[in-house]
C-alpha positions in Angstrom: 48.7 149.2 72.2 47.1 152.6 71.3 46.8 155.2 74.0 43.6 157.5 74.4 43.8 161.3 74.2 43.5 161.7 78.0 46.4 159.1 78.7 48.5 160.9 76.1 48.0 164.3 77.7 49.1 162.8 81.1 52.1 161.2 79.5 53.5 164.2 78.2 54.1 165.5 81.6 56.9 164.2 84.0 55.9 162.0 86.8 57.6 164.4 89.1 55.2 167.4 88.1 52.5 166.0 90.2 50.7 163.6 87.7 51.1 160.0 88.2 53.1 157.9 85.5 51.7 156.4 82.4 53.5 154.8 79.6 53.8 156.7 76.2 53.8 153.5 74.2 53.4 149.7 74.8 55.2 147.2 72.4 52.5 144.9 70.9 54.8 142.2 70.1 55.6 141.6 73.7 53.3 139.9 76.3 51.3 142.7 77.8 53.1 142.7 81.4 56.7 142.6 79.7 55.8 145.6 77.6 54.9 147.4 80.7 58.1 146.7 82.2 59.8 147.6 79.3 58.0 150.9 79.2 58.9 151.5 83.0 62.6 150.7 82.3 62.8 153.0 79.3 61.3 156.0 81.2 63.6 155.2 84.4 66.5 155.0 82.3 65.8 158.2 80.2 64.8 160.2 83.4 61.4 160.6 82.4 60.2 158.6 85.7 62.6 159.8 88.5 63.6 158.3 91.8 60.9 158.7 94.3 58.3 159.2 91.7 55.0 157.3 92.9 53.3 155.0 90.4 49.6 154.5 89.9 47.9 152.0 91.9 47.4 148.8 90.3 43.7 149.0 89.8 44.0 152.6 88.4 46.7 151.7 85.7 44.9 148.5 84.7 41.9 150.5 84.0 43.4 153.3 82.2 45.6 150.8 80.1 42.6 148.3 79.4 44.7 145.6 81.1 43.8 143.2 84.1 44.9 143.9 87.6 47.0 140.6 87.4 48.8 141.9 84.5 49.8 145.2 86.1 50.7 143.4 89.2 52.9 141.1 87.6 54.6 143.8 85.7 55.3 145.7 88.8 56.7 142.5 90.5 58.9 141.8 87.4 60.2 145.5 87.5 60.8 145.4 91.3 62.9 142.1 90.7 64.9 144.0 88.2 65.7 146.8 90.6 63.4 149.4 89.1 60.7 149.9 91.5 60.1 149.7 95.4 56.8 148.8 96.9 55.8 149.7 100.5 52.5 148.3 102.1 50.3 151.2 102.7 52.4 153.7 100.7 52.5 152.7 97.2 55.0 151.8 94.7 57.9 154.1 93.8 60.6 154.5 91.2 64.0 154.0 92.7 65.8 155.3 89.4 68.2 153.2 87.3 68.7 149.6 88.2 71.7 149.0 90.3 74.5 148.2 87.6 75.8 144.7 87.6 79.5 144.3 87.6 80.5 143.3 83.8 80.9 139.8 83.0 78.5 138.8 85.8 78.3 135.3 84.8 82.1 134.8 84.6 84.4 136.9 86.6 87.2 136.3 84.2 85.6 136.1 80.8 83.0 137.1 78.5 81.4 133.7 77.6 80.1 133.8 74.0 80.9 130.0 73.9 78.1 128.5 75.7 74.6 128.6 74.3 72.3 129.7 77.0 69.3 131.9 77.1 69.6 135.4 78.0 67.8 136.3 81.4 64.5 138.1 81.2 61.3 136.4 82.9 62.0 132.8 83.0 63.1 132.7 86.7 60.1 134.5 88.0 57.9 132.2 85.7 59.5 129.0 86.9 59.3 130.3 90.7 55.6 130.6 90.2 54.9 127.3 88.6 57.1 125.3 91.1 55.3 127.1 94.2 51.9 126.2 92.4 53.4 122.6 92.2 54.5 122.3 95.6 50.9 123.6 96.8 49.3 121.1 94.8 47.2 118.3 96.6 48.6 115.7 94.3 52.3 116.6 95.4 52.9 113.3 97.0 51.9 111.5 93.7 54.4 113.5 91.7 57.3 111.9 93.7 56.1 108.5 93.4 56.9 106.0 90.5 55.2 106.3 87.4 55.2 104.9 83.8 58.7 105.1 82.3 57.6 107.2 79.4 55.9 109.8 81.8 52.5 110.4 83.5 49.5 110.1 80.7 48.2 113.6 81.9 51.5 115.3 81.3 52.0 113.7 78.0 48.7 114.6 76.8 49.3 118.4 77.7 52.8 118.5 76.0 51.7 116.6 72.9 49.1 119.2 72.5 51.6 122.1 72.8 53.9 120.6 70.5 51.1 119.9 67.7 51.2 122.3 64.5 49.9 122.1 61.2 49.7 118.5 60.2 52.1 117.5 63.0 49.9 116.3 65.7 51.8 113.8 67.9 49.9 111.1 69.9 50.6 111.4 73.7 50.9 107.6 73.4 53.9 108.1 70.8 55.5 110.8 73.3 58.4 109.9 75.8 59.5 112.3 78.3 63.1 112.6 79.1 65.6 114.3 81.2 66.5 116.8 78.6 67.0 116.9 74.9 70.6 115.3 75.4 69.0 112.2 77.1 66.3 112.1 74.0 69.4 112.0 71.4 71.1 109.2 73.4 67.9 107.1 73.1 67.2 108.3 69.6 70.6 107.0 68.4 70.2 103.9 70.2 67.0 103.3 68.3 68.4 104.3 64.9 71.7 102.7 64.8 74.0 99.9 66.2 77.8 100.1 67.3 80.1 100.2 64.5 77.5 101.7 62.0 77.4 105.5 60.7 75.4 108.3 61.0 75.3 111.2 58.6 75.5 114.8 60.0 76.1 118.2 58.9 79.8 118.8 57.9 79.7 121.2 61.0 77.5 119.6 63.9 76.5 119.8 67.4 79.2 118.9 69.8 76.7 117.3 72.1 75.7 114.9 69.4 79.1 113.9 68.6 79.6 113.1 72.4 76.6 110.7 72.3 77.7 109.1 69.2 81.3 108.5 70.5 80.0 106.8 73.8 77.7 104.6 71.8 80.4 103.8 69.0 78.8 105.4 66.3 80.8 106.9 63.4 79.9 110.2 61.9 80.1 111.1 58.0 80.0 114.7 57.5 77.9 115.9 54.8 78.5 119.1 52.8 76.4 122.2 53.7 75.3 125.4 52.0 73.7 128.6 53.4 70.5 126.4 54.3 72.5 123.5 55.7 73.1 119.8 54.4 73.0 119.4 50.7 70.6 116.5 49.8 72.6 115.7 46.7 75.6 115.2 49.0 73.7 113.2 51.4 72.5 111.1 48.3 76.1 110.6 47.3 77.2 109.7 50.7 74.7 107.0 51.2 76.0 105.3 48.0 79.4 105.4 49.2 79.1 104.6 52.8 77.1 102.3 55.3 74.9 105.1 56.6 71.7 104.0 58.5 70.6 107.4 60.1 70.9 111.1 59.4 70.9 113.7 62.3 69.4 117.0 61.4 68.9 120.3 63.3 66.7 122.0 60.6 65.9 125.3 62.4 68.9 127.4 63.7 71.2 124.6 63.4 74.1 124.7 65.8 76.8 125.6 65.4 76.0 127.5 62.1 72.5 129.2 62.7 71.2 128.0 59.6 67.5 127.3 58.8 66.3 125.0 55.9 63.4 126.0 53.6 60.5 123.7 53.1 61.8 122.9 49.7 65.3 121.8 51.2 63.5 119.8 53.9 61.2 118.2 51.3 64.3 117.2 49.2 66.4 115.7 52.1 63.3 113.7 53.1 63.2 112.3 49.6 66.6 111.3 50.0 66.0 109.6 53.5 62.9 107.7 52.1 64.8 106.5 49.1 67.8 105.1 51.4 65.5 104.0 54.2 67.2 106.4 56.5 66.2 106.8 59.9 65.9 110.7 60.7 66.9 112.3 64.2 65.3 115.7 63.9 66.4 117.8 66.8 64.1 121.0 67.1 65.4 122.5 70.3 65.5 126.0 68.9 62.2 125.5 66.7 60.4 127.6 69.2 62.2 130.9 67.8 60.2 130.6 64.6 57.0 132.4 64.9 55.5 130.3 62.1 56.7 126.9 62.4 58.3 125.4 59.4 57.3 121.9 58.2 58.9 119.2 59.9 60.4 115.9 58.9 58.3 114.2 61.5 55.5 115.5 59.0 57.1 114.2 55.9 58.3 110.9 57.2 56.4 110.1 60.5 57.4 106.5 60.3 61.2 107.2 59.8 61.6 110.3 62.2 62.5 110.7 65.8 61.3 114.2 66.5 63.0 116.0 69.8 62.2 119.1 71.5 63.2 120.7 75.0 62.1 123.3 77.4 65.6 124.2 78.7 66.5 126.7 75.7 63.4 128.5 76.2 63.5 128.5 80.0 66.9 127.8 81.9 69.6 125.2 81.4 68.9 123.3 84.6 65.2 122.6 83.7 66.0 119.4 82.3 62.7 118.2 80.5 63.0 117.0 77.0 60.6 114.9 74.8 60.8 112.6 71.8 58.0 111.7 69.4 58.7 108.0 68.5 57.5 106.0 65.6 55.0 103.1 66.9 57.3 100.5 65.4 60.2 101.7 67.9 58.1 102.6 71.0 58.6 99.3 73.0 62.4 99.8 72.7 62.3 103.3 73.5 60.5 102.4 76.7 63.1 99.8 77.4 65.9 102.3 76.9 64.2 104.7 79.3 64.1 102.1 81.9 67.7 101.4 81.3 68.9 104.9 81.4 66.8 106.9 83.9 63.8 104.8 84.9 61.7 107.9 84.5 61.7 111.8 84.3 61.0 114.0 87.1 57.2 114.5 87.5 57.7 117.6 89.5 59.4 119.3 86.9 57.2 118.1 84.2 54.2 119.2 86.3 55.5 122.7 86.4 56.1 122.7 82.8 52.4 121.7 82.1 51.0 124.4 84.3 53.1 126.9 82.4 51.6 125.5 79.2 48.2 125.6 80.4 48.3 129.1 82.0 49.9 130.6 78.9 53.0 131.6 81.1 55.4 129.6 78.6 54.1 131.0 75.7 54.9 134.5 77.5 58.5 133.6 78.1 58.8 132.4 74.6 57.6 135.8 73.1 60.0 137.6 75.2 62.7 135.1 74.4 62.1 136.1 70.6 62.3 139.8 71.2 65.4 139.7 73.3 67.1 137.4 70.4 66.0 139.9 67.9 67.4 142.7 69.8 70.7 140.8 70.3 71.1 139.7 66.8 70.6 143.5 65.8 73.7 144.3 67.8 75.6 141.5 66.2 74.6 142.9 62.7 75.5 146.4 63.7 79.0 145.3 65.0 80.1 142.5 62.7 78.0 142.3 59.6 80.8 144.0 57.5 82.9 141.0 58.6 80.4 137.9 58.1 80.9 136.5 54.9 78.2 134.5 53.3 75.7 135.1 56.5 72.1 135.4 55.7 70.1 137.9 57.7 67.6 135.5 59.5 64.1 136.7 60.1 63.7 134.5 63.3 67.4 134.7 64.9 68.0 132.7 68.0 70.7 132.9 70.6 73.6 131.9 68.4 75.3 133.0 65.3 78.0 131.7 63.1 81.0 133.9 62.3 82.8 133.2 59.0 86.5 134.0 59.5 87.7 134.4 55.9 91.3 133.4 54.8 93.5 135.1 57.2 92.3 133.5 60.3 91.9 129.9 61.2 89.1 128.8 63.7 91.9 127.6 66.2 94.1 130.9 66.0 90.8 132.9 66.3 89.8 131.0 69.4 93.1 131.8 71.1 93.2 135.4 70.1 89.8 135.8 71.5 90.8 134.0 74.8 93.7 136.0 75.3 91.5 139.0 75.0 89.1 137.8 77.7 86.2 136.2 75.5 85.3 132.5 75.3 84.1 131.3 72.0 83.1 127.7 71.1 86.3 125.6 70.8 87.1 124.8 67.2 87.5 121.3 67.6 84.0 120.9 69.0 82.0 121.5 66.1 83.5 119.8 63.1 82.1 116.1 62.2 85.0 115.5 59.7 86.0 119.0 58.3 87.8 121.7 59.7 85.5 124.6 60.6 86.3 128.0 58.8 84.6 130.2 61.6 83.4 130.0 65.2 80.1 130.1 66.9 79.2 133.0 68.8 76.7 132.7 71.8 74.9 136.0 72.2 72.7 135.1 75.4 75.4 134.4 77.9 76.3 138.2 78.6 73.7 139.8 80.7 73.8 143.5 79.5 73.5 144.6 75.9 76.4 146.9 76.4 78.7 144.3 77.5 77.8 142.3 74.3 78.3 145.2 72.0 81.8 145.8 73.5 82.7 142.1 73.1 81.7 141.9 69.6 83.7 145.2 69.1 86.8 143.4 70.6 86.2 140.4 68.2 85.8 143.0 65.3 89.3 144.5 66.4 90.7 141.2 66.3 89.5 140.4 62.9 90.9 143.4 61.5 94.4 142.7 62.9 96.6 140.4 61.0 96.5 137.0 62.7 100.2 136.5 62.5 100.8 139.6 64.8 98.3 138.2 67.5 98.8 134.6 67.6 102.5 134.9 68.0 101.9 136.5 71.5 99.1 133.8 72.7 
């Protein structure tokens, strides 16, 4: 946002000198209220805005910046919740200095947790609180707690299908099922695509949650070789000729654990193999929201052979268990039967809150903030460990996890135990490989609240990597 000359003159003066505070710069890449929060926190941290300084009234700052009063009020509330501001009725809003420091490792008293892929905290909780309060005040609240169609209420499916639509992928609400999280959707997808005793092709390094679902359904996994973009189409083609494979599980955007993203050419090549061998595709796109320009999906390329999955928990908070799957018409009746058998229905209360966030634009604001935070954390990762990351390609749309290649001196198991002995949790090495031993570890950058704690933990890992493994592991 460009500030006018009058604003710039005011901004060159400390708020303590008599003039009220105005931001020097607003980040256009953030939602307006979050860019204002960022400007407030920056000026408080730098000392430009000092304890006791009075902030402009909401209306005045909104007029000066060309924002709505609601946007400024929202920014003030968010800054207050982070400990930067104090508001007193009849007196105004005041800076209270730097936010009270959180104890290191606030989410785990004993360890820095880089093993659990959870979103870093920013504005999600406040957004959820607002949406849930609006839902509680709804005149239709009693209906939300009643029985409804197994696949979800029609009005909710219409809103969510519209939100999922992109390019030529425009799912019909009638093909959409709402589940209790993406893990529930994966369970239904694997039941629709395979039978006990059959095999599913996965990346050689795959999502451990999918391994768990396959295991309880007595489904075997066939690991397919990967490169920097993920699964190799020629390797999938060869495996289909050698094994009884009926389905392929793919996470084409920010694959976990490796954080690799397929190009459009790679997706089209994989789709040709799947079409030739009549494979069902389970497309897990729970991290797709990080990409500002949505890549083409397998559901667009092979709609009759693809079960497409998304979720809200990765962009909001883990306990917001609302997932959704787009089902090919031929499988819809069985999908509804599996919904009936596994959970009866999803929570209409949570789905109503999600629908409200979609319609108000609040969910898109959270996603924009998540992208900005992910880029900031990925930059820290690059600064601290890029020299030790082999074959890792910079990602223009990073997510909350990265893959750390360890080289020849370390095994994944020895590095895991060395990190553990230094107070850092990384993803256990036996939880990510389908059939091959991993040559690295996944690091989840969102589980540490403060950037400085993240940086220190990555420096610890760098120090471990620079020490011969034999001299460390012998003491573990």
